[in-house]
C-alpha positions in Angstrom: 3.1 55.4 -79.9 5.4 52.4 -79.8 4.7 49.4 -77.6 7.9 50.1 -75.7 6.8 53.7 -74.9 3.4 52.6 -73.9 4.8 49.9 -71.6 7.2 52.3 -70.0 4.5 55.0 -69.5 2.1 52.5 -67.9 4.8 50.9 -65.8 5.6 54.4 -64.5 1.9 55.2 -63.9 1.5 52.0 -62.0 4.5 52.7 -59.8 3.3 56.2 -59.0 -0.3 55.2 -58.4 0.9 52.7 -55.8 3.0 55.3 -54.2 0.1 57.8 -54.1 -2.0 55.3 -52.3 0.2 55.7 -49.2 -0.8 59.4 -48.9 -4.0 61.0 -47.7 -5.5 63.6 -50.0 -4.1 67.0 -49.4 -0.7 65.7 -48.1 1.8 68.1 -49.5 4.3 65.2 -49.7 2.3 63.8 -52.6 2.7 66.8 -54.8 5.6 65.4 -56.8 3.7 62.2 -57.5 0.6 64.2 -58.6 2.8 66.2 -61.0 4.2 63.1 -62.6 0.8 61.5 -62.9 -0.6 64.7 -64.5 2.3 64.7 -66.9 1.5 61.0 -67.9 -2.1 62.0 -68.5 -0.9 65.0 -70.6 1.3 62.6 -72.7 -1.7 60.3 -73.3 -3.8 63.3 -74.4 -1.1 64.5 -76.7 -1.0 61.0 -78.3 -4.7 61.1 -79.0 -4.6 63.1 -82.2 -2.4 60.3 -83.7 -4.6 57.5 -82.5 -8.0 56.7 -81.2 -9.0 58.2 -77.9 -8.7 55.6 -75.1 -12.0 54.1 -74.0 -13.4 55.3 -70.7 -13.6 52.8 -67.9 -17.3 51.9 -68.4 -16.7 51.5 -72.1 -13.8 49.2 -71.6 -15.7 47.2 -69.0 -18.5 46.6 -71.4 -16.3 46.0 -74.5 -14.2 43.1 -73.2 -16.0 39.8 -73.3 -15.5 36.7 -71.0 -14.8 33.4 -72.5 -15.3 30.0 -70.8 -12.1 28.0 -70.8 -12.4 24.2 -71.1 -11.1 24.0 -67.6 -14.4 25.7 -66.5 -12.7 29.0 -65.6 -13.8 32.3 -67.1 -11.0 34.0 -68.9 -10.3 37.2 -70.9 -8.3 37.0 -74.1 -5.4 39.4 -74.0 -6.0 40.6 -77.6 -9.6 41.6 -76.8 -8.5 44.2 -74.3 -7.9 47.6 -76.1 -4.8 49.6 -75.5 -3.8 51.4 -73.2 -6.0 49.2 -70.9 -4.3 46.0 -71.9 -0.9 47.4 -70.9 -2.4 48.9 -67.7 -3.7 45.5 -66.8 -0.5 43.8 -67.6 1.5 46.2 -65.5 -0.9 45.8 -62.6 -0.8 42.0 -62.9 3.0 41.4 -63.0 3.6 38.2 -61.1 0.0 37.0 -61.3 -1.0 33.6 -62.5 -3.0 33.1 -65.7 -3.8 30.5 -68.2 -1.8 30.3 -71.4 -4.9 31.2 -73.3 -5.8 34.3 -71.3 -6.2 36.1 -68.1 -8.6 35.1 -65.3 -11.7 37.1 -65.7 -11.9 37.6 -62.0 -8.5 39.3 -62.1 -9.7 41.6 -64.9 -12.7 42.7 -63.0 -10.7 43.2 -59.8 -8.3 45.4 -61.8 -11.1 47.5 -63.2 -12.6 48.0 -59.7 -9.1 48.9 -58.3 -8.5 51.3 -61.2 -11.8 53.1 -60.4 -10.8 53.4 -56.7 -7.3 54.6 -57.7 -8.7 57.3 -60.0 -11.1 58.5 -57.2 -8.1 58.7 -54.8 -6.1 60.6 -57.5 -9.0 63.0 -58.0 -9.4 63.5 -54.3 -5.7 64.5 -54.1 -6.1 66.8 -57.1 -9.2 68.5 -55.6 -7.5 68.9 -52.2 -4.5 70.5 -53.8 -6.7 73.0 -55.7 -8.6 74.1 -52.6 -7.6 77.5 -51.4 -5.8 77.3 -48.0 -7.5 79.2 -45.2 -5.3 80.5 -42.4 
């Protein structure tokens, strides 16, 4: 997968995750968003035979190390974040401040926590859509 395709996929995922956050699980109005997010997941799975399987959240949380900057601030070096997580973080952080040497570690950890919450919300939507409707 090219960097441009990954960037576009993660930009799209970010936009639709933010849109999904405005709906309660089970809201029929979110079905189009869910379909697009499912399609993005399918695209990622189809890329897996050509590349390494993306790390799970707990694995990526444990694999990226913090570095103390000479300013006294803890940072994360961009190149130490494995893809697609690096691009996910970059897309979620558009407009955020950072040091030239790396991202603020607190922003990285906030992103990981938010990602976990977003995935739980997405799963709640998916579960609500798959429940049989009782009349």
